[in-house]
Backbone as a chain_set.jsonl record, in Angstrom:
{"seq": "MVVAGGTGRTAAVRSGQRDFARLWQLLEPTHTGTERVPDDWAEGSFPHVRLTVLWGLSGVGGWPSTNRPPGGDVAVERQDQLLVAADGTPWVRSDPSPTVEDDDIRWHRAPRSVFERFDLARLLGDAEGEPVASTAPAADPDGPVRGDVRWAVTAAALGLAAGAGGTLLIRRAAARREAGPPREEPRQVLIDLDE", "coords": {"N": [[-1.196, -44.707, -46.052], [-0.492, -47.589, -47.777], [1.373, -50.526, -47.695], [2.478, -53.3, -49.421], [3.139, -56.587, -48.179], [5.142, -58.551, -49.221], [6.05, -57.497, -51.681], [6.5, -54.78, -51.494], [5.109, -52.845, -52.804], [3.219, -49.839, -52.99], [0.36, -47.86, -52.005], [-1.64, -44.977, -51.811], [-4.348, -43.988, -49.926], [-7.305, -42.117, -49.198], [-9.44, -40.633, -46.721], [-12.887, -41.214, -47.159], [-12.778, -42.612, -49.518], [-13.575, -45.768, -51.049], [-11.713, -47.865, -50.663], [-10.331, -46.935, -48.439], [-12.354, -47.052, -46.523], [-12.769, -49.834, -46.441], [-10.253, -50.688, -45.456], [-10.375, -49.448, -42.968], [-12.521, -50.833, -41.803], [-11.425, -53.391, -41.779], [-8.933, -53.252, -40.318], [-9.541, -51.81, -38.054], [-8.655, -49.236, -36.685], [-9.308, -47.73, -34.422], [-9.421, -49.438, -32.351], [-8.463, -50.181, -29.111], [-7.733, -52.111, -27.31], [-6.009, -55.245, -26.493], [-5.219, -58.595, -27.501], [-4.31, -61.827, -26.289], [-1.497, -63.444, -27.653], [0.463, -66.131, -29.173], [3.583, -66.821, -27.484], [5.902, -66.773, -29.113], [5.096, -65.112, -31.187], [4.834, -62.658, -29.868], [7.482, -62.208, -29.36], [8.498, -61.645, -31.822], [8.496, -63.534, -33.845], [6.362, -63.945, -35.825], [3.709, -64.789, -38.221], [4.028, -64.201, -41.834], [3.841, -60.829, -42.883], [1.089, -59.458, -44.425], [0.223, -56.91, -45.254], [1.106, -53.507, -44.554], [-0.089, -50.691, -42.914], [0.194, -47.281, -42.69], [-1.203, -44.939, -40.787], [-2.048, -41.657, -41.266], [-2.215, -38.139, -40.455], [-3.109, -35.3, -42.024], [-2.353, -31.783, -42.548], [-1.22, -30.619, -40.265], [1.034, -29.051, -37.883], [3.165, -26.099, -37.984], [3.449, -22.717, -36.609], [3.86, -22.596, -33.054], [5.736, -24.567, -33.342], [7.186, -25.067, -35.718], [8.874, -23.18, -38.336], [7.06, -22.606, -40.27], [3.888, -21.792, -41.831], [0.745, -22.925, -40.385], [-0.622, -26.191, -41.195], [0.739, -27.595, -43.258], [2.087, -29.987, -42.801], [2.432, -33.574, -42.233], [1.366, -35.959, -39.921], [2.359, -39.038, -38.546], [0.216, -41.264, -37.267], [-0.357, -43.906, -36.449], [0.523, -47.37, -36.826], [-0.45, -50.206, -38.518], [-0.356, -53.714, -39.016], [-1.248, -56.388, -41.097], [-1.681, -59.813, -40.732], [-1.867, -63.366, -41.32], [-2.884, -66.143, -39.532], [-1.947, -69.648, -39.154], [-4.316, -71.114, -39.133], [-5.945, -69.59, -40.712], [-7.026, -67.328, -39.633], [-7.324, -63.85, -39.638], [-5.102, -61.436, -38.312], [-4.314, -58.413, -36.572], [-1.558, -56.45, -36.028], [-0.619, -53.873, -34.065], [0.951, -50.709, -33.716], [0.534, -48.17, -31.713], [1.914, -45.761, -31.49], [4.072, -45.096, -33.616], [6.248, -43.386, -33.928], [7.532, -43.242, -31.553], [9.944, -44.817, -29.597], [9.158, -47.623, -28.15], [7.74, -50.465, -26.399], [5.086, -50.892, -26.916], [3.057, -52.772, -28.343], [0.178, -53.954, -29.855], [-2.322, -56.478, -30.247], [-5.005, -57.783, -32.181], [-7.828, -59.672, -33.359], [-8.865, -59.574, -36.756], [-11.91, -58.863, -38.541], [-13.107, -61.709, -40.113], [-14.932, -61.881, -42.24], [-14.744, -59.376, -43.505], [-12.069, -59.457, -44.245], [-12.092, -61.543, -46.121], [-13.485, -60.338, -48.193], [-11.797, -58.327, -48.915], [-9.696, -56.876, -51.345], [-6.582, -56.938, -51.961], [-4.8, -56.959, -54.148], [-6.125, -55.436, -56.099], [-6.227, -53.007, -54.784], [-3.512, -52.257, -54.635], [-2.74, -52.121, -57.275], [-2.956, -53.041, -60.784], [-1.802, -55.592, -63.112], [-0.084, -54.124, -64.78], [0.949, -52.289, -63.102], [-0.414, -49.975, -62.61], [-1.98, -47.812, -60.388], [-5.019, -48.575, -58.792], [-6.694, -47.677, -56.837], [-9.818, -47.06, -55.56], [-11.913, -44.22, -56.058], [-14.481, -44.041, -55.473], [-17.415, -43.495, -53.442], [-17.642, -44.842, -50.127], [-19.171, -47.981, -49.56], [-21.36, -49.583, -47.449], [-21.898, -52.864, -46.282], [-23.97, -53.262, -44.507], [-25.956, -51.606, -45.204], [-26.843, -48.459, -46.686], [-27.906, -46.315, -45.13], [-27.572, -46.97, -42.396], [-24.794, -47.314, -42.337], [-23.952, -44.734, -43.114], [-24.849, -43.226, -40.951], [-23.322, -44.319, -38.873], [-20.707, -43.636, -39.721], [-20.998, -40.867, -39.729], [-21.422, -40.292, -37.017], [-18.984, -41.19, -35.972], [-17.216, -39.452, -37.33], [-18.139, -36.997, -36.331], [-17.512, -37.277, -33.61], [-14.705, -37.512, -33.752], [-14.131, -35.031, -34.919], [-15.041, -33.29, -32.916], [-13.274, -33.993, -30.841], [-10.82, -33.306, -32.053], [-11.243, -30.553, -32.407], [-11.503, -29.663, -29.733], [-8.98, -30.389, -28.767], [-7.368, -28.816, -30.444], [-8.18, -26.252, -29.653], [-7.26, -26.212, -27.006], [-4.492, -26.446, -27.476], [-4.003, -24.058, -28.907], [-4.694, -22.12, -26.989], [-2.759, -22.698, -25.084], [-0.408, -22.164, -26.518], [-0.788, -19.425, -27.019], [-0.678, -18.397, -24.481], [1.931, -18.622, -23.818], [5.025, -16.92, -23.398], [6.22, -14.653, -25.812], [4.768, -15.763, -27.952], [3.74, -16.82, -31.23], [4.643, -15.873, -34.647], [8.121, -15.197, -35.372], [9.299, -11.899, -34.792], [11.051, -9.672, -36.602], [11.426, -7.065, -37.356], [11.595, -3.667, -36.076], [9.496, -2.737, -33.316], [6.588, -0.69, -33.26], [5.889, 2.2, -31.373], [3.541, 4.071, -29.545], [3.624, 7.485, -28.79], [2.962, 9.866, -26.363], [2.464, 13.159, -26.996], [1.594, 15.288, -25.558], [2.755, 15.784, -23.133]], "CA": [[-0.241, -45.308, -46.959], [-0.561, -49.046, -47.693], [2.565, -51.164, -48.238], [2.296, -54.747, -49.53], [4.124, -57.299, -47.391], [6.269, -59.154, -49.913], [6.525, -56.779, -52.865], [6.847, -53.402, -51.181], [4.287, -51.91, -53.581], [2.487, -48.93, -52.116], [-0.805, -47.113, -52.49], [-2.133, -43.981, -50.855], [-5.802, -43.832, -49.941], [-7.753, -41.016, -48.35], [-10.757, -40.768, -46.107], [-13.975, -41.017, -48.107], [-12.653, -43.57, -50.607], [-14.04, -47.112, -50.723], [-10.604, -48.657, -50.135], [-10.067, -46.452, -47.083], [-13.403, -47.603, -45.664], [-12.487, -51.27, -46.256], [-9.118, -50.803, -44.539], [-10.853, -49.052, -41.645], [-13.308, -51.952, -41.284], [-10.563, -54.553, -41.587], [-7.889, -53.07, -39.317], [-10.147, -51.195, -36.88], [-7.611, -48.447, -36.032], [-9.723, -47.154, -33.147], [-9.374, -50.511, -31.346], [-7.403, -49.856, -28.157], [-7.379, -53.275, -26.487], [-5.086, -56.221, -27.06], [-5.53, -59.996, -27.221], [-3.127, -62.651, -26.05], [-1.003, -64.172, -28.817], [1.54, -67.037, -28.763], [4.794, -66.141, -27.009], [6.857, -66.526, -30.205], [4.613, -63.938, -31.916], [5.172, -61.481, -29.078], [8.932, -62.02, -29.436], [8.863, -61.225, -33.17], [8.441, -64.635, -34.81], [4.963, -64.092, -36.231], [3.56, -65.106, -39.649], [4.361, -63.202, -42.854], [2.975, -59.644, -42.9], [0.444, -59.284, -45.731], [0.271, -55.497, -45.591], [1.341, -52.55, -43.482], [-0.795, -49.428, -43.148], [0.593, -46.145, -41.86], [-2.311, -43.999, -40.713], [-1.513, -40.313, -41.106], [-3.119, -37.008, -40.303], [-2.529, -34.173, -42.757], [-2.782, -30.461, -42.123], [-0.733, -30.318, -38.92], [2.295, -28.309, -37.837], [3.104, -24.647, -37.999], [3.941, -22.008, -35.436], [5.235, -22.237, -32.733], [6.609, -25.732, -33.453], [8.063, -24.935, -36.873], [8.901, -21.83, -38.899], [6.149, -22.588, -41.408], [2.495, -21.587, -41.435], [0.054, -24.173, -40.048], [-1.362, -26.964, -42.177], [1.493, -28.195, -44.345], [2.798, -31.205, -42.423], [1.677, -34.814, -42.03], [1.784, -36.684, -38.721], [2.086, -40.474, -38.563], [-0.543, -41.497, -36.057], [-0.477, -45.305, -36.051], [0.936, -48.351, -37.829], [-1.112, -51.504, -38.384], [0.1, -54.756, -39.925], [-2.184, -57.5, -41.226], [-1.07, -61.114, -40.978], [-2.844, -64.442, -41.265], [-2.399, -67.302, -38.783], [-1.984, -70.925, -39.881], [-5.707, -71.562, -39.251], [-6.664, -68.685, -41.604], [-7.562, -66.176, -38.898], [-6.555, -62.616, -39.847], [-4.717, -60.727, -37.101], [-3.767, -57.077, -36.749], [-0.489, -56.091, -35.1], [-0.683, -52.413, -34.066], [1.846, -49.856, -32.941], [-0.229, -46.932, -31.632], [2.804, -44.596, -31.579], [5.259, -45.588, -34.324], [7.372, -42.449, -33.859], [8.113, -43.357, -30.213], [10.576, -46.118, -29.391], [8.652, -48.298, -26.965], [7.325, -51.839, -26.68], [3.623, -50.913, -26.903], [2.517, -53.452, -29.523], [-1.128, -54.527, -29.5], [-2.831, -57.469, -31.187], [-6.426, -58.149, -32.148], [-8.305, -60.391, -34.549], [-9.607, -58.778, -37.737], [-13.131, -59.546, -38.971], [-12.828, -62.623, -41.217], [-15.803, -61.575, -43.383], [-14.173, -58.227, -44.206], [-10.813, -59.925, -44.832], [-12.39, -62.348, -47.308], [-13.933, -59.429, -49.257], [-10.758, -57.333, -49.186], [-8.936, -57.176, -52.56], [-5.301, -56.246, -51.858], [-4.207, -56.803, -55.478], [-6.787, -54.31, -56.753], [-5.836, -51.789, -54.081], [-2.129, -51.899, -54.915], [-2.514, -51.936, -58.701], [-3.152, -54.196, -61.654], [-0.568, -56.224, -63.59], [0.801, -53.134, -65.379], [1.46, -51.42, -62.055], [-1.209, -48.768, -62.482], [-2.776, -47.838, -59.169], [-6.449, -48.62, -59.065], [-7.445, -47.377, -55.625], [-11.088, -46.486, -55.964], [-12.314, -42.939, -55.487], [-15.927, -44.097, -55.275], [-17.764, -43.409, -52.033], [-17.659, -46.117, -49.409], [-20.444, -48.676, -49.475], [-21.392, -50.441, -46.275], [-22.771, -54.002, -46.525], [-25.125, -53.227, -43.617], [-26.947, -50.687, -45.756], [-26.295, -47.11, -46.781], [-28.341, -45.406, -44.075], [-26.92, -47.352, -41.15], [-23.371, -47.024, -42.484], [-23.758, -43.292, -43.116], [-25.033, -42.74, -39.591], [-22.16, -44.744, -38.086], [-19.565, -42.805, -40.119], [-21.262, -39.496, -39.314], [-21.186, -40.22, -35.575], [-17.535, -41.301, -35.782], [-16.606, -38.209, -37.796], [-18.491, -35.938, -35.397], [-16.726, -37.47, -32.388], [-13.319, -37.156, -34.055], [-14.086, -33.585, -35.117], [-15.167, -32.659, -31.606], [-12.011, -34.208, -30.128], [-9.787, -32.494, -32.703], [-11.526, -29.154, -32.106], [-11.156, -29.406, -28.33], [-7.523, -30.455, -28.667], [-6.819, -27.638, -31.109], [-8.437, -25.098, -28.8], [-6.319, -26.262, -25.875], [-3.149, -26.145, -27.971], [-3.932, -22.638, -29.254], [-4.655, -21.365, -25.735], [-1.454, -22.931, -24.463], [0.592, -21.43, -27.293], [-1.011, -17.994, -26.85], [-0.31, -18.037, -23.112], [3.391, -18.605, -23.699], [5.683, -15.651, -23.68], [6.758, -14.559, -27.168], [4.038, -16.659, -28.843], [3.502, -16.327, -32.573], [5.795, -15.892, -35.544], [9.187, -14.3, -34.929], [9.219, -10.526, -35.295], [12.424, -9.229, -36.806], [11.468, -5.629, -37.547], [11.37, -2.973, -34.801], [8.097, -2.524, -32.951], [6.174, 0.698, -33.236], [5.424, 2.606, -30.054], [2.798, 5.339, -29.535], [4.198, 8.436, -27.84], [2.034, 10.936, -26.003], [3.174, 14.404, -27.187], [1.009, 16.327, -24.705], [3.455, 15.896, -21.852]], "C": [[-0.277, -46.817, -46.714], [0.673, -49.619, -48.374], [2.332, -52.667, -48.246], [3.442, -55.463, -48.838], [5.328, -57.808, -48.15], [6.867, -58.305, -51.014], [6.989, -55.366, -52.559], [6.067, -52.393, -52.003], [3.446, -51.079, -52.626], [1.289, -48.319, -52.818], [-1.2, -46.132, -51.4], [-3.639, -43.884, -51.022], [-6.175, -42.751, -48.935], [-9.138, -41.314, -47.797], [-11.83, -40.425, -47.139], [-13.911, -41.956, -49.299], [-13.089, -44.955, -50.122], [-12.919, -47.949, -50.1], [-10.233, -48.222, -48.718], [-11.086, -47.043, -46.114], [-13.174, -49.092, -45.411], [-11.317, -51.483, -45.3], [-9.535, -50.461, -43.116], [-11.647, -50.188, -41.005], [-12.424, -53.148, -40.949], [-9.619, -54.387, -40.407], [-8.386, -52.452, -38.014], [-9.14, -50.344, -36.1], [-8.024, -47.763, -34.735], [-9.724, -48.185, -32.028], [-8.198, -50.242, -30.411], [-6.959, -51.042, -27.314], [-6.359, -54.164, -27.174], [-5.532, -57.619, -26.665], [-4.23, -60.763, -27.047], [-2.789, -63.43, -27.32], [0.07, -65.152, -28.334], [2.813, -66.268, -28.409], [5.775, -65.854, -28.137], [6.404, -65.357, -31.08], [5.029, -62.672, -31.186], [6.664, -61.173, -29.143], [9.406, -61.689, -30.846], [8.823, -62.31, -34.218], [6.993, -64.919, -35.195], [4.886, -64.404, -37.722], [3.881, -63.913, -40.547], [3.347, -62.06, -42.841], [2.418, -59.475, -44.307], [0.482, -57.837, -46.186], [0.527, -54.68, -44.341], [0.637, -51.262, -43.862], [-0.272, -48.403, -42.152], [-0.544, -45.134, -41.921], [-1.722, -42.624, -40.429], [-2.608, -39.279, -40.974], [-2.469, -35.823, -40.988], [-3.05, -32.86, -42.194], [-2.352, -30.107, -40.715], [0.536, -29.488, -39.007], [2.075, -26.822, -37.834], [3.617, -24.037, -36.71], [3.27, -22.527, -34.193], [6.208, -23.405, -32.902], [7.613, -25.612, -34.59], [8.037, -23.5, -37.367], [8.022, -21.713, -40.124], [4.734, -22.3, -40.93], [1.805, -22.922, -41.179], [-0.546, -24.854, -41.265], [-0.567, -27.681, -43.22], [2.158, -29.522, -44.034], [1.851, -32.382, -42.283], [2.239, -35.514, -40.805], [1.425, -38.155, -38.876], [1.459, -40.818, -37.219], [-0.474, -42.934, -35.552], [0.032, -46.178, -37.172], [0.247, -49.669, -37.521], [-0.539, -52.46, -39.416], [-0.914, -55.886, -39.914], [-1.39, -58.763, -41.5], [-2.133, -62.178, -40.776], [-2.205, -65.639, -40.569], [-2.543, -68.568, -39.618], [-3.41, -71.43, -40.069], [-6.555, -70.645, -40.122], [-7.258, -67.469, -40.922], [-6.712, -64.943, -39.172], [-6.322, -61.912, -38.513], [-4.158, -59.363, -37.477], [-2.754, -56.836, -35.63], [-0.353, -54.571, -35.17], [0.399, -51.793, -33.201], [1.151, -48.503, -32.865], [0.616, -45.666, -31.726], [4.09, -45.002, -32.287], [6.452, -44.643, -34.255], [8.066, -42.479, -32.503], [8.712, -44.751, -30.065], [10.088, -46.689, -28.062], [8.221, -49.705, -27.358], [5.803, -51.967, -26.631], [3.107, -51.451, -28.24], [1.239, -54.154, -29.093], [-1.603, -55.44, -30.623], [-4.34, -57.588, -31.055], [-6.789, -58.86, -33.451], [-9.063, -59.419, -35.45], [-10.866, -59.545, -38.126], [-12.857, -60.407, -40.217], [-13.679, -62.297, -42.445], [-15.265, -60.388, -44.183], [-12.875, -58.631, -44.9], [-11.068, -60.716, -46.117], [-12.863, -61.484, -48.473], [-12.849, -58.46, -49.698], [-9.912, -57.769, -50.379], [-7.642, -56.365, -52.551], [-4.678, -56.008, -53.231], [-4.824, -55.609, -56.21], [-6.384, -52.987, -56.097], [-4.446, -51.326, -54.503], [-1.813, -51.788, -56.396], [-2.749, -53.201, -59.478], [-1.802, -54.704, -62.137], [0.413, -55.218, -64.191], [1.366, -52.168, -64.351], [0.701, -50.121, -61.897], [-2.02, -48.84, -61.191], [-4.253, -47.783, -59.507], [-7.259, -48.38, -57.803], [-8.693, -46.592, -56.02], [-11.334, -45.142, -55.301], [-13.816, -42.905, -55.259], [-16.239, -44.007, -53.788], [-17.859, -44.793, -51.411], [-19.061, -46.686, -49.381], [-20.389, -49.647, -48.309], [-22.332, -51.606, -46.552], [-23.991, -54.008, -45.62], [-26.224, -52.311, -44.137], [-26.442, -49.267, -45.712], [-26.688, -46.203, -45.62], [-27.608, -45.71, -42.775], [-25.428, -47.031, -41.2], [-23.086, -45.536, -42.45], [-23.899, -42.717, -41.718], [-23.82, -43.083, -38.74], [-20.946, -43.877, -38.428], [-19.773, -41.357, -39.671], [-21.002, -39.32, -37.82], [-19.688, -40.293, -35.28], [-16.842, -40.01, -36.183], [-16.917, -37.06, -36.847], [-17.678, -36.048, -34.108], [-15.266, -37.091, -32.62], [-13.165, -35.651, -34.261], [-14.179, -32.823, -33.811], [-13.87, -32.795, -30.822], [-10.892, -33.36, -30.725], [-9.994, -31.014, -32.407], [-11.157, -28.79, -30.677], [-9.647, -29.411, -28.143], [-6.866, -29.242, -29.299], [-7.014, -26.381, -30.279], [-7.47, -25.056, -27.626], [-4.905, -25.922, -26.32], [-2.987, -24.665, -28.306], [-3.872, -21.783, -27.993], [-3.3, -21.498, -25.059], [-0.359, -22.143, -25.193], [0.445, -19.922, -27.101], [-0.591, -17.53, -25.459], [1.198, -17.976, -22.92], [3.927, -17.225, -24.004], [6.3, -15.714, -25.068], [6.073, -15.534, -28.12], [3.859, -16.004, -30.204], [4.747, -16.351, -33.423], [6.865, -14.922, -35.063], [9.038, -12.921, -35.573], [10.644, -9.989, -35.402], [12.519, -7.719, -37.028], [11.195, -4.939, -36.211], [9.877, -2.756, -34.571], [7.792, -1.025, -32.938], [5.573, 0.998, -31.868], [4.689, 3.947, -30.198], [3.38, 6.235, -28.437], [3.167, 9.534, -27.598], [2.784, 12.255, -26.058], [2.654, 15.532, -26.296], [1.774, 16.498, -23.407], [4.461, 16.965, -21.847]], "O": [[-0.114, -47.27, -45.581], [0.991, -49.245, -49.503], [2.024, -53.254, -47.209], [4.586, -55.011, -48.896], [6.456, -57.518, -47.752], [8.07, -58.379, -51.264], [7.798, -54.811, -53.302], [6.335, -51.194, -51.912], [3.016, -51.563, -51.579], [1.215, -48.268, -54.045], [-1.101, -46.434, -50.211], [-4.14, -43.717, -52.134], [-5.463, -42.504, -47.962], [-9.89, -42.128, -48.332], [-11.693, -39.463, -47.896], [-14.896, -42.088, -50.025], [-12.984, -45.27, -48.937], [-13.146, -48.66, -49.122], [-9.861, -49.054, -47.891], [-10.731, -47.481, -45.02], [-13.363, -49.565, -44.29], [-11.374, -52.355, -44.433], [-9.099, -51.11, -42.165], [-11.479, -50.481, -39.821], [-12.65, -53.835, -39.952], [-9.512, -55.287, -39.574], [-7.722, -52.56, -36.983], [-8.801, -50.687, -34.968], [-7.163, -47.26, -34.013], [-9.998, -47.847, -30.876], [-7.063, -50.093, -30.866], [-5.912, -50.982, -26.669], [-5.905, -53.879, -28.282], [-6.151, -57.808, -25.618], [-3.19, -60.391, -27.59], [-3.665, -63.997, -27.973], [0.546, -65.028, -27.206], [3.083, -65.203, -28.962], [6.422, -64.807, -28.133], [7.246, -64.672, -31.661], [5.516, -61.724, -31.801], [7.071, -60.02, -29.0], [10.6, -61.472, -31.052], [9.094, -62.035, -35.387], [6.467, -65.998, -34.924], [5.892, -64.297, -38.423], [3.99, -62.776, -40.086], [2.139, -62.296, -42.794], [3.176, -59.362, -45.271], [0.74, -57.555, -47.356], [0.213, -55.096, -43.225], [0.75, -50.794, -44.995], [-0.289, -48.622, -40.941], [-0.815, -44.547, -42.968], [-0.982, -42.448, -39.461], [-3.764, -39.51, -41.331], [-1.393, -35.384, -40.581], [-4.043, -32.822, -41.467], [-3.053, -29.363, -40.029], [1.052, -29.253, -40.1], [0.95, -26.34, -37.699], [4.145, -24.728, -35.838], [2.101, -22.897, -34.299], [7.398, -23.246, -32.63], [8.768, -26.012, -34.442], [7.258, -22.688, -36.869], [8.216, -20.811, -40.939], [4.408, -22.532, -39.766], [2.237, -23.948, -41.703], [-0.929, -24.203, -42.237], [-1.175, -28.358, -44.049], [2.743, -30.131, -44.929], [0.633, -32.217, -42.221], [3.455, -35.648, -40.667], [0.314, -38.485, -39.29], [2.089, -40.681, -36.17], [-0.526, -43.161, -34.343], [-0.015, -45.788, -38.339], [0.342, -50.188, -36.409], [-0.267, -52.07, -40.552], [-1.386, -56.295, -38.854], [-0.534, -58.791, -42.384], [-3.163, -61.936, -40.148], [-1.129, -66.096, -40.956], [-3.187, -68.558, -40.666], [-3.696, -72.105, -41.058], [-7.755, -70.876, -40.268], [-7.925, -66.661, -41.568], [-5.5, -64.978, -38.963], [-7.23, -61.806, -37.689], [-3.601, -59.182, -38.56], [-3.057, -56.998, -34.448], [-0.009, -54.032, -36.222], [0.717, -52.277, -32.115], [1.165, -47.753, -33.841], [0.08, -44.596, -32.016], [5.104, -45.232, -31.628], [7.577, -45.073, -34.505], [9.083, -41.811, -32.318], [8.059, -45.749, -30.372], [10.546, -46.288, -26.992], [8.329, -50.089, -28.523], [5.286, -53.044, -26.334], [2.769, -50.688, -29.144], [1.218, -54.863, -28.087], [-1.32, -55.202, -31.798], [-4.887, -57.503, -29.955], [-6.15, -58.676, -34.487], [-9.804, -58.558, -34.975], [-10.879, -60.773, -38.045], [-12.426, -59.891, -41.249], [-13.203, -62.421, -43.573], [-15.326, -60.396, -45.413], [-12.609, -58.195, -46.02], [-10.331, -60.568, -47.093], [-12.664, -61.855, -49.629], [-12.972, -57.835, -50.752], [-9.456, -58.911, -50.424], [-7.6, -55.247, -53.065], [-4.084, -54.954, -53.456], [-4.11, -54.854, -56.871], [-6.222, -51.974, -56.776], [-4.226, -50.132, -54.706], [-0.703, -51.389, -56.747], [-2.746, -54.3, -58.922], [-0.764, -54.287, -61.621], [1.623, -55.432, -64.123], [2.182, -51.313, -64.695], [1.118, -49.25, -61.133], [-2.682, -49.847, -60.938], [-4.679, -47.041, -60.393], [-8.399, -48.835, -57.707], [-8.616, -45.587, -56.727], [-11.006, -44.946, -54.131], [-14.368, -41.867, -54.894], [-15.418, -44.4, -52.959], [-18.125, -45.782, -52.093], [-20.032, -45.951, -49.199], [-19.459, -50.447, -48.207], [-23.454, -51.387, -47.01], [-24.968, -54.692, -45.926], [-27.31, -52.255, -43.559], [-25.695, -48.899, -44.806], [-25.873, -45.397, -45.172], [-27.084, -44.804, -42.128], [-24.862, -46.536, -40.226], [-22.109, -45.102, -41.84], [-23.151, -41.816, -41.339], [-23.339, -42.248, -37.975], [-20.232, -43.431, -37.529], [-18.815, -40.692, -39.274], [-20.429, -38.314, -37.402], [-19.181, -39.549, -34.441], [-15.974, -39.521, -35.459], [-16.048, -36.23, -36.582], [-17.21, -35.042, -33.576], [-14.656, -36.425, -31.784], [-12.176, -35.063, -33.823], [-13.483, -31.827, -33.614], [-13.411, -31.832, -30.206], [-10.105, -32.763, -29.991], [-9.025, -30.29, -32.178], [-10.571, -27.736, -30.43], [-9.094, -28.555, -27.452], [-5.909, -28.696, -28.749], [-6.12, -25.538, -30.205], [-6.927, -24.003, -27.292], [-4.193, -25.194, -25.628], [-1.943, -24.079, -28.019], [-3.094, -20.832, -27.925], [-2.763, -20.528, -24.525], [0.505, -21.534, -24.562], [1.447, -19.211, -27.028], [-0.19, -16.379, -25.289], [1.687, -17.355, -21.976], [3.341, -16.467, -24.777], [6.851, -16.747, -25.451], [6.725, -16.081, -29.01], [3.831, -14.779, -30.314], [5.799, -16.803, -32.972], [6.547, -13.927, -34.412], [8.695, -12.803, -36.75], [11.349, -9.87, -34.4], [13.604, -7.152, -36.896], [10.627, -5.552, -35.307], [9.102, -2.611, -35.517], [8.661, -0.207, -32.635], [4.858, 0.183, -31.285], [5.162, 4.847, -30.892], [3.597, 5.795, -27.308], [2.577, 10.061, -28.541], [3.675, 12.469, -25.236], [3.225, 16.622, -26.289], [1.395, 17.369, -22.624], [5.13, 17.178, -20.835]]}, "num_chains": 1, "name": "protein.A"}
């Protein structure tokens, strides 16, 4: 979900869309480090936020956490904000866990070349307010083969991590006593009549 800084206009983009790929390149949500910023920025007096992106993961939830079948919920994974310093350098202000109240805010510079190519007005809609987020496949300026390989490796790593995490969660849930959906009807018992 992308929210424009001054207007509050929003757009939803999904993995595989060109705009999603541009946001991924610009904000680098897998970046885990932080860079030193001026003290007034760290205290909350930073430049105007150009856009805020809430990165979400769909298809989560279900038993035993909720009373619904798995796959219907969305988890907010990360919040990134783009701002531009007085010298024109784009910066990203990240909260890796927006649902947790803590002071873990991280900063890093965004690639200036990607920022200069990024078209926020087109992403959030034209003058009539119609959303124009592209559904075309992502195009990488480094070339289609190199970009496809990089995305494939990233997707494979994320898929492997998600699969391992899901396996551990399922094993943990199955090991718990009374795991699974609640059973409200009486249980059937086999009786040996030969006794």
